[in-house]
C-alpha positions in Angstrom: -4.7 10.6 14.0 -6.2 13.4 12.0 -5.1 14.2 8.4 -4.5 17.3 6.3 -5.0 17.2 2.6 -2.3 18.6 0.3 -2.9 18.5 -3.5 -4.8 15.2 -3.3 -2.6 13.4 -0.7 -3.7 12.9 2.9 -0.9 13.7 5.3 -0.9 12.7 9.0 -1.3 15.9 11.0 1.9 15.4 13.1 5.1 17.3 13.6 8.3 15.6 14.3 8.2 15.4 18.1 4.7 13.9 18.1 5.6 11.4 15.4 8.7 10.3 17.3 6.6 9.9 20.4 4.3 7.5 18.6 7.1 5.5 17.2 8.9 5.3 20.6 5.7 4.2 22.3 4.9 1.4 19.8 5.8 -1.8 21.5 8.3 -4.1 19.9 6.7 -7.2 18.4 3.6 -5.4 17.2 2.4 -6.5 13.7 4.2 -4.7 10.9 3.2 -1.2 10.0 5.1 1.4 8.0 5.6 5.1 7.8 6.3 7.0 4.6 7.7 10.6 4.2 6.3 11.9 0.9 7.9 15.0 -0.6 6.8 17.1 -3.7 8.0 14.4 -6.1 5.8 11.9 -4.2 2.8 14.3 -4.5 3.3 14.7 -8.3 3.7 10.9 -8.8 0.7 10.2 -6.7 -1.4 12.6 -8.8 -0.2 10.8 -11.9 -1.9 7.7 -10.6 0.7 4.9 -10.8 -1.4 2.2 -9.0 1.3 0.4 -7.1 2.8 3.7 -5.8 -0.6 5.1 -4.8 -1.4 1.9 -3.0 2.0 2.0 -1.2 1.3 5.5 0.0 -2.3 4.8 1.0 -1.3 1.7 3.0 1.1 3.6 5.3 0.3 3.9 9.0 1.6 7.5 8.9 2.4 9.8 6.0 4.7 12.6 7.2 5.5 15.7 5.2 9.1 15.7 4.0 9.0 19.0 2.1 9.3 22.6 3.3 8.6 23.6 -0.3 5.2 21.9 -0.2 4.4 23.2 3.3 5.1 26.8 2.2 3.1 26.3 -1.0 0.1 25.1 0.9 0.3 27.9 3.3 0.7 30.6 0.6 -1.9 29.4 -1.9 -4.5 27.7 0.3 -4.0 28.8 3.9 -3.4 25.2 4.9 -0.8 24.5 7.7 1.0 21.3 6.7 3.1 20.1 9.6 6.7 19.0 8.9 8.4 15.8 10.0 11.4 15.5 7.6 12.6 12.0 6.9 16.2 12.8 7.6 15.3 14.4 10.9 13.1 11.5 11.8 15.9 9.0 11.1 18.5 11.0 13.0 16.3 11.5 16.1 15.2 7.8 16.1 18.8 6.6 16.0 20.0 9.1 18.6 17.2 9.0 21.1 14.9 6.0 20.6 16.8 3.0 19.2 18.8 1.2 21.8 22.0 -0.8 21.1 20.3 -4.1 21.8 17.2 -3.3 19.7 17.0 -5.5 16.6 17.1 -3.3 13.5 16.7 -4.4 9.9 17.9 -2.4 6.9 16.7 -3.1 3.4 18.9 -1.2 0.9 22.3 0.3 1.3 25.7 -1.4 1.5 27.9 -3.3 4.0 29.8 0.0 4.5 26.5 1.7 5.5 25.8 -1.1 8.0 29.3 -0.9 9.4 29.0 2.8 10.0 25.6 2.4 11.6 27.0 -0.2 14.0 30.0 1.9 14.8 28.2 5.2 15.3 25.1 4.0 17.2 26.5 0.8 18.8 23.9 -1.3 17.1 24.6 -5.0 18.0 21.6 -6.6 16.2 21.5 -5.0 12.8 20.6 -7.1 9.8 21.1 -5.9 6.2 19.6 -7.0 3.0 20.9 -5.6 -0.3 18.2 -6.0 -3.0 19.1 -5.6 -6.7 18.5 -2.5 -8.6 14.8 -2.2 -9.6 13.8 -5.0 -7.3 10.2 -3.7 -6.8 9.4 -4.6 -10.4 10.8 -8.1 -9.9 8.4 -10.4 -8.0 11.1 -12.8 -6.9 13.4 -10.0 -5.7 10.5 -8.3 -3.9 9.5 -11.5 -2.2 13.1 -12.0 -1.1 12.9 -8.6 0.7 9.6 -9.6 2.3 11.0 -12.9 3.4 14.1 -11.3 4.9 12.0 -8.9 7.0 9.9 -11.9 8.2 13.0 -13.9 9.1 14.7 -11.0 10.9 12.1 -9.7 13.4 13.1 -6.1 14.3 11.7 -3.2 16.3 12.5 -0.9 13.4 12.8 -1.8 9.7 14.6 0.9 7.6 13.4 0.7 4.0 16.2 2.7 2.5 15.4 2.0 -1.1 14.0 5.3 -2.3 10.6 6.1 -3.6 8.5 4.4 -4.9 10.3 1.1 -4.1 10.2 1.6 -0.4 6.4 2.2 -0.4 5.8 -0.7 -2.7 7.9 -2.9 -0.4 6.2 -1.6 2.8 2.8 -2.6 1.4 4.1 -6.0 0.3 5.4 -6.7 3.8 2.1 -5.6 5.3 0.0 -7.7 3.0 2.1 -10.8 3.4 1.7 -10.8 7.1 4.1 -12.6 9.5 6.4 -9.6 10.0 6.7 -7.3 13.1 8.0 -3.9 13.8 7.7 -0.5 12.3 8.9 0.1 8.7 10.3 3.5 7.8 10.5 4.7 4.2 13.2 7.2 4.6 15.1 7.5 1.3 18.7 8.5 1.6 18.5 9.4 5.3 20.8 6.7 6.5 23.5 8.0 4.1 23.2 11.4 5.8 23.4 10.2 9.4 26.4 8.0 8.6 28.3 10.6 6.6 28.1 8.8 3.3 26.4 11.8 2.0 26.5 15.5 3.2 23.3 17.1 4.2 22.6 20.8 3.5 23.7 23.3 6.3 20.9 24.3 8.7 20.3 27.7 7.1 19.8 26.0 3.7 17.3 23.7 5.3 15.4 26.5 7.1 15.2 28.4 3.8 13.7 25.4 2.1 16.7 25.0 -0.2 17.9 21.5 0.8 16.8 20.4 -2.7 19.2 23.0 -4.2 22.1 21.8 -2.1 21.6 18.3 -3.3 21.3 19.5 -6.9 24.7 21.2 -6.6 26.2 18.1 -5.1 24.7 15.6 -7.5 23.6 17.5 -10.6 23.3 14.5 -12.9 21.1 12.5 -10.5 19.1 15.3 -8.9 18.5 17.3 -12.1 15.9 14.9 -13.5 14.3 14.8 -10.0 14.0 18.6 -10.1 12.2 18.5 -13.4 10.0 15.6 -12.3 9.0 17.1 -8.9 9.7 20.7 -8.0 8.6 22.2 -11.2 5.5 20.0 -11.9 4.2 20.6 -8.4 3.7 24.2 -9.3 1.4 23.3 -12.2 -0.4 20.9 -9.9 -0.9 23.6 -7.3 -2.2 26.0 -10.0 -4.7 23.4 -11.1 -6.0 23.0 -7.5 -6.1 26.8 -7.1 -8.2 27.2 -10.3 -10.5 24.4 -9.1 -10.9 26.2 -5.7 -11.8 29.5 -7.4 -14.3 27.7 -9.6 -15.9 26.0 -6.6 -16.3 29.3 -4.8 -17.8 30.9 -7.9 -20.4 28.1 -8.2 -21.2 28.2 -4.5 -19.6 24.8 -3.8 -17.4 23.9 -0.8 -14.5 26.3 -0.2 -11.6 24.5 -2.0 -11.5 21.3 -0.1 -8.3 19.5 -1.2 -9.4 16.0 -0.6 -9.1 14.7 -4.1 -8.4 15.5 -7.8 -9.9 18.8 -8.8 
């Protein structure tokens, strides 16, 4: 699989249908690998260099773009086409068209109500749920308990519904520990959307790249800090890369390759 660089992060060059095809074709029982869906907050945090988070992103089998804002920014400023495979769409299409009722499915994160809704809506007969404590990724014992649960509950798909960066940290921990099978999916709050525990933005908001605004209106206290941590800093990050690109051209260097820090 080829990659496309966006502000220092290497994204897998796949749109949603192609990513779904690869996931559907991956045989059950294969050694564990995981997929992450970085958005603009992910790019900003990755650039800031927190080691465990960077390692979690880098260890993923696929890194699929979860941000229309980032895709449009890359096209407008750098002429780079960043293909989209939004985590919420990926989760919905997997559950509706790939996962079968008898497929073993493991969920890390969420609640018993979430698990009950998943079973009822998709007919999942072999769903296992583990509810880790808040901040588990910073607690070695709690993190190991999650790893052990995935090892003890072999599944075709393992939904890591813990939010970033905990999902990526957990995905890498499972991979490094060995002994687990299936495909892990770092998909944030996507299971809440497909089960109706949270309301996703209408289609036209999504197409306009305003899904983040819809969530801000719904959850201002939770999403407000995320806006200041992600949407706004990414503009400064893009400006930094743009300035580096112009300097590189002036000095006769490569034409703005975005393969690492400027």
